[in-house]
C-alpha positions, 0 to 999 in steps of 0.5 A: 486140838493143840494149845490150850482150851478156851474156858467157856461158862454154860448154864443149864437153864430151865424147861428142854435147857438141861437136854438140848445143853447136854446135846450141845455139847456132846457135838463140841466135845466130838467136834474138836473144839478146844474148850473148858467148861464151866457151869453157873445156875441161873433161872428158876430155881435162883429166882425162887431162892429171892434173887430177882434176876435169876443168877447168884452173885459168884456166877458173875464172876466165872463170867468176867473171867471166861467172857463168854456164856454159852446159855440154855433157855431159862423160866422167869416165874410169872409175878413177884417182881423178878427181872429178865435175866436176858436183859440184865446180863445183855446191860451189865455185861455191855452185849450191845449186838444181837446177831440172829441169823435167818436161813431157810433149808428147803426142800427140807424144811418147809417154808413159804421162802424158800430162798431166805437168808437174812440176818437181823442186827438188834440194838441190845441195851437201849429203847424200852428194854432199859425197863423204865416204867411208871404208873402215874396215875389211876388210869395211865401208865408210862414206859420211857424210851431211850435211844442214844447217839453213842448206842445207836452208832455202835449197833450201826456201825457194827451191822456194816462191818458185819455186812463186810466181813460176811460179803453181804451187799445191802444194810437196811434200817428198820424205824418209826420216825415219821411217828417218834421223830426225835427218837427214832430220829436220831437212829436214822440221822445216824444211819445215813451219816454211818452208811456213807462210810461203806459206799461198798454196800447199798443203804436203805431205811424202811418204817418198821410196819411196812419193813416186817410186811416186806419181810413176812411177804418178800424177805427175798429183798433183805439181807441185813436188817439193823433196828432198835430193841424192840422192832428187833425183838419183833421182827427176828422171831418173825424172821426166824419162824417163816424159814420154817421153825424159830427151833432152827435159830440161834444168836449171839450177844456181842459186847466189847469184852464179852459175848453170849450165845443163845438159842432164840426159844424158850423153854418150853416147858410143857415138853421138858423130860419128854427127849423130843426136844430140838436142840438145833438153835443151841447147836448153831448158837455153839457154831457161832460162839466157836467162830467168835473165839477163833475156832473155825475148823470145828465150827465150820465141821459141826455147821455142815454135818448139821446141814448134812444132817437135815439133807439126809431127812433125820428131823426132831418132831417140829420139822418132820415133814412127810415125804421128806423126812426120813427118820424122826429122832429125839434130842439125844439120837439128833446130836448122835446122828450129828456126831456120826456126820462129822466130816461130812458136807452138804450136797443140795444145801450150800455149804457152811465156809468160815475163815480160819482166825475170823472172829465176829465180834468187832471190838473196840469200835471207835466212836465219834468225837461229840459234835456240842451244841448249844442248849437252852432252857425254854419252857417245862411239861408239868403232868398232873393228875387230875380226874374230870373237867375238860381243856378249859377248866384245867386252862382257867385253873391254871393261868392265875399261876403262871408268871415271871415270863413264863406262858401257859402254851398249850395242855394235852391229855394223852398227847393230844391238844385239849386247850387252846381250842381242842375238840370236844370229841377229844376222850380225856383221861386223869393224866394231863400235860401243861405246856409252859415256855418263856414268853416272846424270847424272855429268858427261862430259868429254872427258878422261875419253873420252880416256883410255878411248881410250889405254887401249883402244889400249893393250889392242890394239883396233884403233880406226877412229873416234869420234863425240861424243854430244851433247845439244841442250837436252836431245834426243839428238844421236844415233840409237840402235842397231836393237833398242835 
């Protein structure tokens, strides 16, 4: 292939990582792909040198220079405050979209869903994966779920652009806005707004629990699924598994400037060094990488050779099936059999076809201008660590302290209203929320709230958190307590 090679950063990872990376690199080099590799060290050995994010500072220089990362799975040591390297990389490099194609290879790989061909588009930077957590009392911990309008708009628009570019006919959003009406509700509203701009693509929204059930039962009804970070993490593994094996699935992580490609499975340390690992996930991730960098011809050669080998029954132990598989091979023989078939095409499975020059990044997605609203302070939630008693007893302590046009409106425990008129059966922990708001249409000031907090502290309350309450164009930007 003529021209300068495209620089690629690679990391061999941990467990089976070095074995499947070696196999993948052999396939890439034999395919005619025009690549230059830069290797960095990441993972367990780096963690154990005291670097809590698992990556040497110098490794970032390579990633920022090449902007393309092919990564084998790593092992994160348990305990010790180690941070997820994947989450760190995705956030630091702005890799907002995680793309996981989940395809069945019937009748050559066991599956109950022979017609499945679903792409999961998962938001990659926000949600609970922001990693903001607190232990606030002896009994109660908290995780903060962050959903932004720009983050939602980018991933949803990416999903529709992906569907359009890949001739997909439908995009389905998975949310839980029957419960999380503000956070998931924002994602749902943005989805409806953007879907209207793609009239040729069918769209629908599902509550994530029934959506996941239908995905597991009748995946044929889905085409492209776009969803929030946590839901996407869960359903993409479900989707990959019901195709026949998680070990066959690759994924891409796409940003405006950089991209990372990896298998979705872990480092599988129990089989490391045995030479039996299936390299398919990383090989198919490398196919996605080649498409991303515009080397469609090499991507097509590898993908079709892989499909032909699956048809020919050359299988690793994880997908070996008596009566269908012809040979059980290890990692290196799997790669060599694929190389031997470069230039071949499948005859039963659908051949892969990639447009020359096509890219799957859709970088530079334009966000809509934000429409500012009138933001008005109307109250404050004050969270208190207190053991024993009930809502009535708590109210009697607080009421004398609430002044300056403020009014104690409700007390809840774990989100359930316990005052006024709480149910005596409600189980209470040591984590209480006191909601204070302005009386009638009284103006609420930051000073009035701050003075109340000082009075409560002086009275011996252990205040663990406060949250200001606002309306936006008169619409409350906060949820009610359960039972309120």
